[in-house]
C-alpha positions, -999 to +999 in steps of 0.1 A: +295-307-447+317-287-470+312-282-507+340-259-516+346-251-552+376-266-568+403-240-575+411-236-611+378-249-623+363-220-643+327-231-638+332-238-601+346-204-592+326-171-590+337-145-615+367-125-605+360-090-593+381-060-601+412-052-581+404-031-551+422-006-529+440-023-500+441-058-516+474-079-513+487-087-545+545-475-511+512-486-507+511-521-524+538-535-502+519-523-471+487-539-482+504-572-487+522-569-454+491-560-435+507-539-408+485-525-381+484-492-363+510-483-337+492-461-327+394-341-330+406-313-328+416-285-304+391-269-281+365-247-297+380-212-301+359-181-294+342-170-326+364-145-345+396-163-336+417-181-361+409-215-346+388-241-362+360-264-355+351-300-363+317-289-375+326-257-393+335-273-426+304-295-425+280-266-419+293-248-450+271-265-476+274-240-504+307-230-519+327-213-493+354-226-471+390-231-479+409-252-454+444-264-450+445-294-427+412-292-408+388-264-409+394-227-411+372-197-405+349-187-434+369-175-464+363-143-483+345-143-516+366-143-548+349-110-556+367-091-528+357-060-510+382-035-498+403-045-468+419-079-475+432-100-503+411-128-517+433-156-507+428-185-483+454-204-463+480-218-486+474-190-511+444-205-528+416-183-541+389-180-515+352-187-522+320-174-507+310-187-473+280-209-468+245-195-469+241-205-432+261-175-422+231-152-425+198-155-408+180-151-441+199-180-456+183-210-472+201-232-447+171-238-426+160-274-423+141-288-453+106-278-451+111-250-426+106-214-438+137-191-437+143-173-405+135-140-420+100-152-429+092-167-395+074-144-370+088-143-335+072-170-314+054-164-281+084-180-265+107-155-280+085-126-270+083-139-234+120-142-233+124-106-244+099-095-218+118-114-191+150-096-201+133-062-198+119-072-164+154-080-151+170-049-166+143-026-151+146-042-117+110-054-118+121-090-111+153-106-099+171-129-123+169-158-098+131-157-098+131-172-133+147-204-118+123-208-089+091-210-108+076-245-113+082-258-148+053-253-171+036-284-183+038-293-219+004-288-235-013-317-251-019-309-287-017-322-322+011-313-345+003-282-365-001-287-402+031-281-421+038-275-457+054-304-475+092-302-475+107-300-510+120-333-523+158-337-522+164-326-557+182-296-572+161-265-571+165-234-593+187-207-580+169-183-557+159-151-574+169-119-556+140-101-538+147-069-557+139-056-592+164-045-619+162-008-608+169-018-573+199-039-584+212-009-602+211+011-570+229-016-551+257-017-578+261+021-575+266+019-537+290-010-541+309+009-567+311+040-545+326+018-517+351+002-540+334-032-540+328-053-571+293-050-587+291-088-588+282-087-551+249-069-560+227-101-562+241-115-529+235-081-512+200-079-526+192-115-514+206-107-479+191-072-474+159-072-495+141-046-515+157-016-498+192-030-500+208+001-516+193+024-490+202+000-461+238-004-473+242+034-478+229+041-443+249+013-427+278+000-447+286-027-421+254-045-431+276-059-459+285-085-433+251-101-439+264-112-473+278-148-471+316-148-472+323-112-463+346-107-433+348-078-408+380-064-422+364-063-456+333-046-443+355-021-425+373-012-458+339-008-475+326+015-447+358+036-448+354+041-485+318+053-481+320+072-448+356+084-447+367+095-412+333+088-397+339+050-401+355+044-367+358+011-348+334+023-321+305+030-345+273+014-330+264+001-364+296-017-367+292-033-332+257-045-341+267-060-374+297-077-357+275-091-330+252-108-355+281-120-376+299-135-346+268-154-336+262-167-371+298-178-373+294-195-339+264-214-354+288-227-381+308-242-353+277-258-339+267-234-311+231-223-308+241-196-282+273-181-268+282-172-232+284-134-228+321-134-219+330-153-251+310-128-272+325-097-255+360-112-259+354-118-296+341-082-300+372-070-283+394-090-308+377-070-335+386-036-319+352-027-305+361-002-278+334-011-253+322-047-259+299-047-229+281-016-240+279-030-276+262-061-263+237-041-242+228-020-273+224-052-294+201-067-267+181-034-265+177-033-303+166-069-305+196-079-326+201-109-302+181-126-275+195-130-240+189-160-217+199-167-181+206-204-174+212-219-140+248-232-136+250-268-125+268-273-092+303-287-096+307-323-087+309-327-049+295-293-042+261-288-024+233-273-045+214-242-031+191-253-003+167-225+004+147-199-016+171-172-004+202-189-016+215-172-047+213-194-078+244-190-100+235-183-136+253-178-168+242-153-195+237-167-229+232-148-262+219-161-295+198-153-326+161-158-325+163-185-352+180-211-329+162-200-298+129-208-316+142-241-328+154-253-293+123-241-276+101-258-302+121-290-299+120-291-261+083-284-262+077-311-288+097-338-269+079-329-237+046-332-256+054-367-268+064-378-233+033-363-216+008-375-242+021-411-244+000-440-231+019-471-221+006-506-232+036-527-220+016-560-218+008-560-255+045-556-263+059-584-241+054-611-266+073-591-292+101-585-267+103-621-259+107-630-296+134-603-302+165-616-320+190-603-293+188-593-257+196-556-266+167-557-291+144-570-264+155-543-241+148-516-267+114-530-274+105-530-237+117-495-233+097-482-262+066-500-249+069-481-216+079-446-228+071-421-255+107-411-260+137-434-259+174-430-268+194-460-281+232-460-285+252-485-304+276-491-334+269-505-368+258-539-357+232-523-333+212-509-363+194-543-363+178-534-330+157-504-341+148-525-372+135-552-348+115-526-328+098-513-360+090-549-371+075-556-336+054-525-338+040-534-372+032-569-359+010-552-333-009-532-360+009-499-354+021-475-381+058-477-377+088-464-396+126-462-394+145-433-409+182-429-415+203-398-422+216-408-456+205-430-485+234-454-476+222-454-440+188-464-453+204-492-474+222-505-444+191-504-423+173-524-449+200-549-448+197-550-410+160-561-413+138-532-424+133-531-462+108-503-458+133-479-442+134-443-454+156-412-451+148-383-428+147-359-457+124-383-477+101-387-447+097-350-442+092-342-478+066-369-483+086-386-510+091-416-487+072-431-459+035-429-449+028-393-457+007-370-435-028-372-420-056-347-423-040-326-395-007-323-414+011-347-390+031-377-401+008-408-401+029-427-376+025-443-342+062-453-339+093-436-354+128-447-350+154-422-362+188-437-368+221-417-371+204-393-346+237-375-337+236-361-373+203-342-365+208-305-362+184-286-339+163-271-367+158-304-386+150-321-353+125-294-344+107-298-377+107-336-373+093-336-338+067-310-346+055-333-374+047-361-350+012-364-336+005-367-299+013-400-283+038-411-310+067-433-297+100-417-308+133-436-306+165-416-313+192-441-322+228-435-330+265-439-323+274-413-297+311-414-307+307-400-342+311-364-353+281-343-344+257-327-368+268-303-396+243-277-384+240-261-350+231-281-319+239-314-304+204-329-302+212-365-294+239-357-268+216-331-251+186-355-249+208-382-233+225-358-209+191-344-198+180-378-187+146-370-200+138-405-211+150-441-209+184-447-224+192-481-239+229-489-246+233-518-270+256-547-260+259-559-296+296-554-306+308-546-341+327-576-354+359-580-374+393-562-372+379-528-383+350-531-358+375-540-330+397-510-339+369-485-341+353-498-308+386-492-290+389-457-304+354-450-291+367-455-255+400-437-261+422-467-269+441-472-302+445-510-303+463-532-328+438-558-340+448-590-356+441-586-394+449-619-411+430-609-442+447-575-444+415-558-431+436-530-414+468-517-430+491-488-421+511-470-448+537-447-431+546-416-451+571-388-445+554-358-461+522-347-478+535-353-513+543-389-505+508-392-488+491-382-521+513-406-541+507-436-518+469-428-517+467-430-554+486-462-555+463-478-529+431-468-546+441-474-582+463-505-579+471-521-545+436-525-530+419-537-562+447-562-569+454-575-534+419-574-520+395-574-550+378-541-540+375-519-572+386-483-571+350-472-574+342-488-540+371-473-521+366-439-505+395-415-495+389-395-464+412-366-453+408-339-426+405-308-448+400-294-482+431-273-487+467-280-482+491-304-501+471-335-490+436-321-487+406-331-508+415-307-536+450-321-541+438-357-537+409-353-560+431-338-587+456-367-584+429-394-583+411-380-613+443-378-633+449-415-626+414-429-627+394-407-651+416-382-669+398-356-690+395-319-697+365-313-675+342-302-703+313-294-680+321-273-650+353-292-645+337-326-647+337-355-672+315-386-675+328-412-651+340-387-624+331-395-588+314-366-572+300-354-538+264-341-545+249-319-518+212-316-523+206-298-490+227-284-461+243-312-441+237-340-466+263-354-490+252-381-516+280-399-534+275-400-571+290-405-605+288-381-635+270-399-664+265-371-689+265-334-695+232-322-709+221-287-721+200-283-689+228-294-665+249-323-652+234-358-650+245-379-620+239-414-609+234-413-571+229-448-556+211-459-587+189-428-590+193-404-619+197-368-608+199-337-630+217-308-614+208-275-632+237-258-649+236-228-627+237-249-595+266-273-605+293-251-588+272-249-557+260-285-553+286-307-569+323-312-561+348-339-569+342-369-547+371-393-548+383-377-516+360-362-490+363-351-453+350-371-424+320-348-420+310-353-456+314-391-452+294-393-419+264-415-423+279-435-453+301-465-454+321-481-483+337-515-488+371-500-484+383-466-470+417-449-472+421-424-444+449-399-451+466-383-421+493-359-434+517-343-409+500-309-411+467-325-399+480-334-364+465-303-347+431-310-361+426-345-350+400-355-323+388-388-311+355-383-328+371-374-361+393-405-361+364-427-350+342-414-378+368-416-405+380-451-395+344-463-392+336-456-428+352-489-438+331-520-441+358-545-450+391-528-454+408-498-439+441-483-450+456-455-430+482-433-448+499-423-416+521-392-413+512-377-379+534-399-357+522-398-321+495-373-328+471-401-337+472-421-304+473-388-285+441-376-302+424-408-296+433-409-259+432-372-250+412-351-274+374-358-273+348-340-293+347-302-288+319-289-267+290-269-282+271-243-263+234-251-265+202-248-243+183-279-251+195-299-221+185-272-197+151-267-214+143-304-212+153-306-176+130-277-168+100-295-184+106-332-180+111-352-148+145-371-151+140-407-161+150-432-134 
């Protein structure tokens, strides 16, 4: 999810750097009428292109992106380096990119050590050895696909350090002393870059940052928010004529940057042709040679994956038949996570012991047929997937209750605090959040081996699990644990890399239960239709679904403010504080920035005494990457900003406010995923038409519990997106890894 800083907010923007060489200077009537719809996003571009992704904004969890309608590539920091102006689309000041953009970032899952601190696994070393064997001719590539899959070892989960509780932590200190920072500032100054980049450079490059940057100026790309053209300008200032586009150092830095940028779009790996094409777009003279060099230097890992036969074609029959493969490249960080996750899931499957007879009584007493089916599936398998909408949340709750009745240690965990609340309302008052479970702040805690003290775990909102968080979670489960991954497959995927839920389902590694419990009411009917590609017009006698047509973004903002502040409270009795505005992007004339400014002016005007905020402001608080917690400012204290988040008091340290808090009257669908409100206003300005996908529309419309207003300015782009534009694909390896280790479920 995106936590961009708000332009014009002094405390929310980084200090301006010096100028550098090369820089470029009618809502109420609609509610009462109760009209209904008459009914995302383009395919994933190759990294480095100007395209956008439905997950890119969500992965940027520290200040960084600036988007118009939809998501844009990472913006430059406000403290510019030579080569490009510090503006984002629409002319707004750009902010630093998310910390996820570097391997050393703190964007690892909660409780997992940063990638830079994790030694290469045996899996990674074996992969590297396999690559060398193929390159030397010692083994044929196809031989790696004819070996019998290795069995998952039976073992207990390794002890893990407790995950920090989801509270604001102090800013990370640079891993360099004052003298070292002085050296970094000198190198930056020699290259024409502002000295304010010294701390980010030190955090990215470590103790020898000055020497590393002097030797290889393109390592500046490791700093969050720096773009290739800026690093090129910096290198030219330091190296002069030696800084050519074919420099090996430049190619290596670009390769790493492109893969990290792809991770922001949800990919854990990229196909080799996509990566070479992206390098060519950045003027690398020989992209193939650059990739070979990066592989030889260990900058990236290379994988060969068997290509699935096309539908209707015959698979290879004999050992001599050539197995078509595709070459995949990715950073060690995500390779380790996917390998660990696949191993962990296979371990749960292989160490599970069925006791179906004991569960039959609980299944017979289940409240619905779908709940009974889920209980029987969990009785017979160590891993189960469960798909369904909002009403289906009661089924995992029934499973957990059944397990407890049998004397088992059982727990259900949701992605967000609001998801936990809804799960409690569905029948499990002891439900927890995933973050709380991993941190030990919620749930049963850990046993003497460091594993979670559980026999059954149901994880709801499973599509929101990124691969790193999922790996930590599965590795925390002891042998023989029953794991149920439950979620709505039509919602937007995780903010971080991977598509865990979709890959597990596609691998057919376990029983898959599809709920037959429909979501009720006009909003439920509308959203269910969107899930299968149909934009219906449900009957809405109680004004549950309303369409507000608008002609331009300015009118969209005006109508939105009217709806939230006046029409919905007066006509429907839903107060403004329980109505959430959702829009495709942060920038642009009807993005979250413009809408938040207009809504604050109407609902809680004030000077923004603390970091742009006043008591009473609605905010989006981001305690960790991929998690947004709605909150309200209650006070400004000497130590920081005091928030009320779902009834819990949270103090955000002064130095972290700009990073962790942004206005929250209007958010994006990725920020809103996992949370629902009594009323939602979805704003679709005309310039958002190209960004819409079925999954975006489904997620945004599904945030409403009782009432949905759609400020509609995209004409036929809405029904077209619902019918024709599914979720964009992500390139991952988990499905293939699971298929290699686990026999497909019947």
